[in-house]
C-alpha positions in Angstrom: 40.8 28.5 -54.5 38.8 25.9 -51.8 40.7 23.1 -50.8 37.7 20.7 -51.8 37.4 22.6 -55.4 41.1 21.9 -55.7 41.2 18.6 -54.7 38.3 18.1 -56.9 40.2 19.5 -60.2 43.1 17.2 -58.9 41.3 14.0 -58.1 38.9 14.4 -62.1 42.7 14.4 -63.4 43.7 11.4 -62.1 40.4 10.1 -63.2 41.4 10.9 -66.3 44.8 9.3 -66.8 43.5 6.2 -65.4 41.1 5.9 -67.7 43.0 6.0 -70.7 45.8 4.0 -69.2 42.9 1.5 -68.5 41.5 1.6 -72.4 45.1 1.2 -72.9 45.4 -2.2 -71.5 47.0 -1.6 -68.0 45.6 -3.7 -65.1 43.1 -1.8 -63.3 45.0 -2.4 -60.3 48.1 -1.1 -61.8 46.0 2.3 -63.1 46.4 4.2 -60.6 49.8 4.2 -59.9 51.0 4.1 -63.4 49.1 6.7 -64.1 50.9 8.8 -61.1 54.3 8.0 -62.6 53.2 9.0 -65.8 52.2 12.2 -64.3 55.5 12.6 -62.6 57.9 12.1 -66.0 55.8 14.7 -67.7 56.5 16.9 -64.6 59.8 16.3 -64.5 60.4 17.0 -68.3 59.1 20.6 -67.5 60.9 21.3 -64.4 63.8 20.3 -66.5 63.1 23.3 -69.1 62.1 25.4 -66.5 58.6 25.6 -66.9 57.2 23.6 -63.8 53.8 25.8 -62.8 52.8 25.5 -66.6 53.4 21.8 -66.3 51.3 21.2 -63.2 48.7 23.6 -65.4 49.0 21.2 -68.5 49.2 18.1 -66.5 46.1 18.2 -64.4 43.6 20.2 -67.3 45.1 17.4 -69.7 43.8 14.6 -67.4 40.5 16.4 -66.8 40.0 16.7 -70.2 40.5 13.2 -70.7 37.9 12.7 -67.6 35.5 14.6 -69.8 35.8 12.9 -72.9 35.8 9.1 -71.3 32.6 10.4 -69.7 31.2 11.6 -73.0 32.1 8.2 -75.2 30.6 6.5 -72.5 27.5 8.1 -72.5 27.4 7.1 -76.3 28.3 3.4 -75.2 31.7 4.2 -77.0 35.2 3.0 -75.4 33.3 1.5 -72.3 36.0 -0.4 -69.6 34.8 -3.6 -68.0 33.4 -3.6 -64.7 36.0 -5.3 -62.3 33.3 -5.6 -59.6 33.5 -4.6 -55.8 35.8 -6.8 -53.8 36.1 -6.9 -49.9 39.6 -5.3 -50.3 38.1 -2.5 -51.8 36.3 -1.1 -48.9 39.2 -2.3 -46.7 41.5 0.3 -49.0 38.6 2.8 -49.5 37.8 3.2 -45.7 41.3 2.7 -44.2 42.7 5.1 -46.3 40.1 7.8 -45.9 40.5 7.5 -42.3 44.6 7.4 -42.5 44.3 10.5 -44.5 42.4 12.0 -42.4 44.8 11.5 -39.6 47.8 12.7 -41.8 45.8 16.1 -43.0 46.1 16.9 -39.2 49.8 15.9 -38.8 52.9 18.0 -38.7 56.2 17.6 -39.9 58.7 17.1 -37.0 61.4 14.3 -38.3 64.9 16.2 -39.0 65.0 15.0 -42.8 61.9 16.6 -43.3 63.5 20.4 -42.9 67.0 19.1 -44.2 65.7 18.5 -47.5 61.9 16.7 -48.1 59.6 19.6 -46.9 61.8 22.5 -47.8 62.1 21.0 -51.5 58.5 20.6 -51.8 58.0 24.4 -49.9 60.8 25.8 -52.6 58.9 24.3 -55.7 55.7 25.2 -54.4 56.5 29.0 -54.2 59.2 29.6 -56.3 57.7 26.9 -59.6 61.3 25.7 -60.4 64.2 23.8 -59.6 67.1 24.8 -57.2 69.7 26.5 -59.2 73.4 27.0 -57.8 72.3 30.4 -56.3 69.9 28.9 -53.9 71.6 27.6 -50.8 68.5 26.8 -49.2 68.4 23.4 -51.0 71.4 21.1 -49.3 71.1 18.1 -50.9 71.0 19.2 -54.5 71.5 15.9 -56.1 68.3 14.6 -54.8 66.2 13.8 -57.5 63.1 15.5 -57.1 60.0 12.9 -58.4 58.1 12.3 -55.0 58.5 16.4 -54.3 57.0 16.5 -58.0 54.4 15.0 -57.4 53.4 16.0 -53.7 53.6 19.9 -55.6 51.2 19.5 -57.9 48.9 18.2 -54.9 49.9 20.9 -53.1 49.1 22.9 -56.0 45.4 22.6 -56.0 44.6 22.2 -52.4 47.2 24.3 -50.7 50.5 24.4 -48.9 50.5 22.8 -45.5 52.3 20.0 -43.7 49.2 17.7 -43.5 48.5 18.2 -47.5 52.1 17.3 -48.0 51.5 14.0 -46.1 48.4 13.6 -47.7 50.1 13.7 -51.1 52.6 11.1 -50.6 50.3 8.5 -48.7 48.1 8.7 -52.3 51.2 7.9 -53.9 51.9 5.0 -51.5 48.1 4.0 -51.8 48.1 3.9 -55.1 50.8 1.6 -55.2 49.6 -0.4 -52.3 46.4 -1.0 -54.4 48.5 -3.2 -57.2 49.3 -6.0 -54.9 45.9 -7.3 -55.7 46.5 -7.8 -59.4 48.8 -10.7 -58.0 45.8 -12.4 -57.0 44.5 -15.5 -58.7 40.9 -15.3 -57.3 39.8 -11.9 -56.2 36.0 -13.2 -54.8 38.3 -15.0 -52.5 38.7 -13.6 -48.6 40.8 -15.2 -47.3 43.5 -14.8 -49.9 42.3 -10.6 -50.3 42.5 -10.1 -46.6 45.7 -11.3 -46.0 47.1 -9.3 -48.6 45.4 -6.3 -46.9 47.0 -7.8 -43.5 50.2 -8.0 -45.5 50.5 -4.2 -45.9 48.8 -3.4 -42.3 52.4 -5.3 -41.2 54.2 -3.7 -43.3 53.6 -0.4 -41.5 54.7 -2.3 -38.6 58.6 -2.5 -40.0 58.2 1.3 -41.1 57.9 2.3 -37.4 61.0 4.2 -37.8 59.8 6.8 -40.0 55.9 6.0 -40.3 53.4 7.7 -42.8 53.8 11.3 -40.9 56.9 12.1 -43.2 58.2 12.5 -46.4 61.0 10.6 -46.3 60.9 8.1 -49.1 62.4 4.6 -47.4 58.3 3.2 -47.9 57.9 4.6 -50.9 60.8 2.8 -52.7 59.6 -1.0 -52.0 55.9 -0.3 -52.1 56.6 1.2 -56.1 59.2 -1.6 -56.2 56.7 -4.3 -55.7 54.2 -2.7 -58.0 56.7 -3.4 -60.8 56.9 -6.7 -60.1 53.6 -7.1 -59.4 52.9 -5.6 -63.1 55.9 -7.4 -65.0 54.3 -10.9 -63.4 50.6 -9.0 -65.0 51.8 -8.2 -68.7 54.4 -10.9 -69.0 52.6 -12.4 -72.1 52.0 -8.9 -73.6 55.4 -7.6 -74.7 54.8 -4.3 -75.8 52.9 -3.2 -72.3 55.5 -5.4 -70.4 58.5 -3.0 -71.9 56.7 0.4 -71.2 55.8 -0.6 -67.8 59.2 -1.6 -66.7 60.7 1.8 -68.5 57.8 3.7 -66.3 58.8 2.2 -63.2 62.8 2.1 -63.4 62.3 6.0 -64.5 60.6 7.1 -61.6 62.0 5.0 -58.8 65.5 6.2 -60.2 63.9 9.6 -59.7 63.1 9.1 -56.2 66.3 8.5 -54.5 70.1 7.8 -55.5 69.6 4.5 -53.6 66.9 3.1 -55.6 70.0 1.5 -57.8 69.0 -1.4 -55.6 65.6 -1.7 -56.5 66.1 -1.2 -60.2 68.7 -3.9 -60.6 65.7 -6.3 -59.0 63.2 -5.3 -61.6 65.8 -5.5 -64.5 66.7 -9.2 -63.4 62.8 -10.2 -63.1 62.1 -8.8 -66.3 64.9 -10.6 -67.9 63.6 -13.9 -66.4 59.9 -12.7 -68.1 61.5 -12.1 -71.0 63.1 -15.2 -71.1 60.8 -17.4 -70.0 57.3 -16.4 -70.7 57.5 -17.3 -74.7 57.6 -20.2 -77.1 61.4 -20.1 -77.6 62.9 -19.6 -81.2 66.5 -18.3 -82.5 64.8 -15.2 -83.5 64.5 -14.4 -79.3 68.2 -14.3 -79.0 67.6 -11.0 -81.0 64.3 -9.6 -79.4 65.2 -10.7 -75.9 68.4 -8.0 -75.9 67.1 -5.5 -77.9 63.6 -5.2 -75.4 65.6 -5.6 -72.1 68.2 -2.6 -73.7 65.4 -0.4 -74.6 63.5 -0.7 -71.5 66.0 -0.4 -69.2 67.7 2.5 -71.1 64.5 4.2 -71.6 64.0 4.1 -67.7 67.6 4.7 -67.2 67.6 8.1 -69.4 65.6 10.7 -67.2 68.3 10.0 -64.3 71.1 10.5 -66.7 69.5 13.8 -67.5 69.2 14.5 -63.9 72.7 13.3 -63.2 73.9 15.9 -65.9 71.7 18.6 -64.7 73.3 18.2 -60.9 76.6 18.3 -62.8 76.3 21.2 -64.5 74.4 23.7 -62.4 76.1 22.9 -59.0 80.1 22.0 -58.7 79.7 20.2 -55.3 76.5 18.5 -54.5 75.8 16.7 -51.0 75.3 12.7 -51.5 76.5 13.0 -55.2 77.2 9.6 -57.1 80.9 9.8 -57.4 83.5 7.0 -57.9 86.3 9.5 -56.9 84.8 10.7 -53.5 84.4 6.7 -53.0 88.1 6.0 -53.4 88.9 9.3 -51.4 87.0 7.7 -48.2 87.8 4.2 -48.7 91.4 5.5 -48.6 90.7 7.5 -45.8 89.5 4.7 -43.4 91.8 2.5 -41.9 91.3 -1.3 -41.5 91.0 -0.7 -38.0 87.8 1.4 -38.7 86.9 -1.0 -41.1 86.8 -3.8 -39.1 85.3 -2.1 -36.0 82.2 -1.2 -38.1 82.2 -4.7 -39.7 82.2 -6.0 -36.0 79.5 -3.5 -35.1 77.3 -4.3 -38.7 77.1 -8.3 -37.7 76.3 -7.7 -34.3 73.1 -5.9 -35.3 72.1 -8.4 -38.1 72.2 -11.3 -35.5 70.6 -9.7 -32.4 67.0 -10.4 -31.9 66.8 -7.0 -30.9 66.7 -6.0 -34.2 63.3 -5.3 -36.3 64.6 -5.8 -39.2 66.0 -9.2 -38.0 62.6 -9.9 -36.7 61.0 -9.4 -40.1 63.6 -11.5 -42.2 63.1 -14.5 -40.0 58.8 -13.9 -39.8 59.0 -14.2 -43.5 61.4 -17.8 -43.5 59.2 -19.0 -40.2 55.8 -18.7 -42.6 57.0 -19.5 -46.3 59.2 -22.8 -44.6 56.3 -24.0 -42.5 53.2 -23.4 -45.2 55.8 -24.8 -48.1 56.6 -28.2 -45.4 52.7 -28.5 -45.0 51.8 -28.2 -48.4 54.7 -30.7 -49.7 54.7 -33.2 -47.2 50.9 -33.0 -45.7 49.5 -32.4 -49.0 51.3 -33.8 -51.2 51.7 -30.9 -53.8 55.0 -29.5 -55.5 54.9 -25.6 -54.3 57.6 -22.5 -54.8 57.6 -21.6 -51.1 60.6 -22.7 -50.5 62.5 -21.6 -53.3 61.3 -18.0 -53.0 62.1 -18.1 -49.0 65.8 -19.1 -50.6 65.4 -16.1 -53.7 64.4 -13.8 -50.4 67.4 -14.4 -48.3 69.7 -13.9 -51.3 68.1 -10.8 -51.9 68.4 -9.6 -47.8 72.3 -10.8 -48.0 72.9 -8.4 -51.4 71.2 -5.9 -49.8 73.1 -6.2 -46.7 76.3 -6.0 -48.9 75.0 -3.3 -50.5 74.3 -1.7 -47.0 77.8 -2.3 -45.4 79.6 -0.7 -48.8 77.5 2.5 -47.9 78.7 2.4 -44.5 81.9 2.4 -45.4 82.3 4.5 -48.8 79.7 7.4 -48.3 79.6 8.2 -44.7 81.9 9.4 -41.8 83.5 6.9 -39.3 81.4 8.9 -36.5 77.8 8.1 -38.1 78.8 4.7 -39.8 79.9 3.0 -36.2 76.8 3.8 -34.9 75.2 2.4 -37.6 73.1 5.7 -38.4 69.7 4.6 -39.7 70.3 0.7 -40.3 66.4 -0.1 -39.2 65.3 2.6 -41.4 67.5 1.6 -44.3 66.5 -2.3 -43.5 62.7 -1.5 -43.4 62.9 -1.0 -47.4 64.0 -4.2 -47.9 62.3 -6.1 -45.6 58.5 -4.5 -46.6 59.5 -5.2 -50.2 60.2 -8.7 -49.1 57.6 -9.2 -47.1 55.0 -8.2 -50.2 57.0 -11.1 -52.8 56.5 -13.7 -49.8 53.1 -12.8 -49.4 51.5 -13.1 -53.2 53.8 -15.9 -53.6 52.1 -17.2 -50.0 48.4 -16.9 -51.0 48.7 -17.7 -54.3 49.8 -21.2 -53.1 47.3 -21.0 -50.7 44.6 -20.1 -53.3 45.7 -23.5 -55.3 45.1 -25.3 -52.1 41.3 -24.6 -52.5 38.8 -27.7 -53.2 37.4 -26.4 -56.6 40.1 -24.5 -59.0 37.6 -23.3 -62.1 36.8 -20.2 -60.1 33.2 -19.8 -61.8 31.8 -23.0 -60.0 33.4 -21.2 -56.5 30.4 -20.7 -54.1 29.3 -21.2 -50.4 29.2 -25.1 -50.4 32.3 -25.4 -52.9 34.4 -27.2 -50.2 35.4 -30.6 -49.5 34.0 -31.3 -46.2 32.3 -28.9 -43.8 35.0 -29.0 -41.8 37.5 -27.6 -44.1 34.6 -25.1 -44.6 34.6 -24.1 -41.6 38.1 -24.2 -41.0 38.0 -21.3 -43.9 35.7 -19.3 -42.3 37.6 -18.9 -39.1 40.8 -18.3 -41.3 38.9 -15.3 -43.1 37.4 -14.1 -40.2 40.9 -14.0 -38.2 42.5 -12.5 -40.9 40.1 -9.6 -41.5 39.9 -8.4 -38.0 43.8 -8.6 -37.5 44.0 -6.6 -41.0 41.9 -4.0 -39.8 42.7 -3.8 -35.9 46.6 -3.6 -37.4 46.1 -0.7 -39.7 44.0 0.7 -37.1 46.9 0.5 -35.1 49.0 2.3 -37.2 46.6 5.4 -37.4 46.2 5.6 -33.6 50.1 5.2 -33.7 50.8 8.0 -35.9 47.6 10.7 -33.7 49.8 9.2 -30.2 53.0 10.4 -31.8 51.3 13.6 -33.2 50.4 14.1 -29.8 53.6 13.6 -28.1 55.2 15.8 -30.7 52.8 19.0 -29.6 56.2 20.5 -28.0 58.6 19.7 -30.6 60.3 22.7 -32.3 58.4 23.0 -35.4 55.0 23.2 -33.6 56.5 25.7 -31.4 57.3 27.5 -34.1 54.0 27.7 -35.2 53.0 29.1 -32.1 55.0 32.2 -32.6 55.0 33.4 -35.9 53.4 32.5 -39.2 55.4 30.6 -42.3 57.3 32.3 -44.6 56.5 32.0 -48.4 58.6 34.5 -50.0 62.0 32.6 -50.7 64.4 35.4 -48.9 68.2 36.1 -47.8 67.0 37.7 -44.2 69.3 36.6 -41.2 66.9 35.1 -38.7 68.0 33.8 -35.4 66.5 31.2 -33.8 67.0 30.8 -29.9 66.5 27.4 -29.0 67.3 26.5 -25.1 67.7 23.1 -26.4 71.8 22.2 -27.1 71.1 19.2 -28.9 69.3 21.0 -31.2 71.6 23.7 -32.2 74.7 21.1 -32.5 73.3 18.7 -35.0 71.5 22.0 -36.9 68.1 20.9 -36.5 67.2 24.2 -35.3 68.4 26.0 -38.2 67.1 23.8 -40.7 63.5 24.6 -39.1 64.7 28.3 -39.3 65.2 28.1 -43.0 62.1 25.9 -43.6 59.9 27.9 -41.8 61.1 31.5 -42.8 62.2 30.3 -46.3 65.6 31.6 -45.9 69.3 30.2 -46.2 70.2 32.7 -43.4 68.2 31.0 -40.1 70.4 30.0 -37.6 70.0 28.3 -34.2 72.1 29.2 -30.9 71.6 28.5 -27.4 74.8 29.5 -25.9 74.2 33.0 -24.6 76.7 33.3 -22.0 78.5 36.5 -22.9 78.3 39.9 -21.8 75.8 42.6 -22.5 78.0 44.4 -25.1 78.7 40.9 -26.7 75.1 40.0 -26.3 73.7 43.2 -28.5 76.6 42.9 -30.9 75.4 39.3 -31.9 71.5 40.2 -31.6 72.0 43.2 -34.3 74.0 40.8 -36.8 70.5 39.7 -38.0 67.5 41.1 -39.1 64.7 39.0 -36.9 64.6 37.2 -34.1 62.2 33.6 -33.1 61.6 32.7 -29.9 59.6 29.1 -29.7 60.5 28.2 -26.1 61.8 30.8 -22.8 65.5 30.7 -23.0 65.7 32.6 -19.5 69.5 34.0 -20.4 68.5 35.6 -23.5 65.5 37.1 -21.7 67.5 38.1 -18.9 69.8 40.1 -21.4 67.4 41.3 -23.6 66.1 43.1 -20.3 69.6 44.2 -19.8 70.5 45.5 -23.2 67.0 46.5 -24.6 65.3 47.3 -21.3 62.5 45.0 -23.1 60.8 41.7 -21.5 61.2 39.4 -23.8 59.7 35.6 -23.6 58.4 33.9 -26.6 57.4 35.6 -30.5 59.3 36.7 -33.7 60.7 39.8 -33.4 62.4 42.6 -35.8 65.7 43.8 -35.0 66.1 47.4 -35.1 68.6 49.7 -33.5 66.5 50.6 -30.1 65.4 46.9 -29.9 63.5 44.6 -30.7 59.6 45.1 -32.6 57.6 41.8 -31.7 55.8 40.8 -35.1 52.0 39.8 -35.5 
């Protein structure tokens, strides 16, 4: 199947779910991400029962069938959807989305965690058609939930397996969730507020710089799906059935994205409960209905994760990063008070350092919200909620700091915790989430500053004066310019990263051999002259991913006698040399009388045979 045909089948299927959800009352701005999450949950059911490949076919073709049904009904002028209109942010999202997608399609995977879990998990499901079992030692982090991997697997099933295809699949999920933020606008025809949210979306990638879009890690997926969930709660606040279903779907998928999504789910739960309590006329019956609605929605959302936890416990005796109170207690008892104080001191230094990107983000959010609040309150004499929003976001930051510190002392070895391993990456998630919450609150307040509050009467002359009109137009142009250039900065940054990575191990592997796609247990030796790649197991993980075997090992040290060298090499079935290794080349000449520089070789009794 060609890439374009596969993409067309997938896209039509997604359109079918989108159209169905919109006809059920889902907001057009939330329909894309909701359609994707619904498909993930159905795929999850199929995967957990051992029918993943069939599930991909059923889910996609059901969407194609629904798309056909709505097309026929629209032809007969039945069940037609109301046209929402085309807005400036639609052009921004489509145009820059296509350019970003094209860049990602040509991007390789390089980051360590792609090969230790995220990419290898997708590859496993694509080529085996199932979730890993206890005997599949290729997958190390067996307790990591599979939501994003399922979504990427479905896309890759249709368009073909490649690094670029996996990256584009995750970008589609991110972009679908990002589109939901525009449901938070009061008036979508206003260019200034639209571009302000586009600008916020572009800025959010600055705080994601530790990961960027050319990686399959979920640190950006978590906040962008969470903001879509929060916006949905606000949009559906007067529609209880849709509200409860929305919360259940988003909570389910977030918990299946990563175990650490619990913090974001608590935020969703808190806002959901607040909405249930405040957005209806109070009656004594609400004392019964509110707890039932809350418990049923959150309970339904948690059930798939409970199923996953049960699956991990039943399938794997020991699982890395599994949630376990016993493990936490053991870790805590093993840490001395002095060690905890050292970690705490380092943690506080990082928080209060102006060199910290996350700290800069927190300051930016606070300054913008508080300055705007002061201007509107003191100069315009209008009450607004921006100061309260800033305080709320600071409470969220403090709570996240506490949970992050807990992770360092409970889940990480001291050697990693004292270095605050991944601090900026983890903090980026909450900075990005709060950036969007603050931006949506800000643009709603800005909209209320418009001279004309009747949306139907807003037009080019509906300004208080020529001065205010000029200020509005200049502000729109500036915001629009930065929204476009900042997004282009992300795209060019990704291209630059790709060029800088041209000589990294995964790219070298692609030059010496093709990927293997049949799961195997062949012993493969990865000869890597870079000591650090071998010591931190990067070479081994890349080899496991590339050759689809659980027995790939990286080695740098070959300072040994010819006899030991021969015995060492003959322990393996294949030898991969992505980069020339002087010692290995010299010993191969002595032992096998062959001049070997780079390539993939089969090990035989008589020497190394080059594989093509």
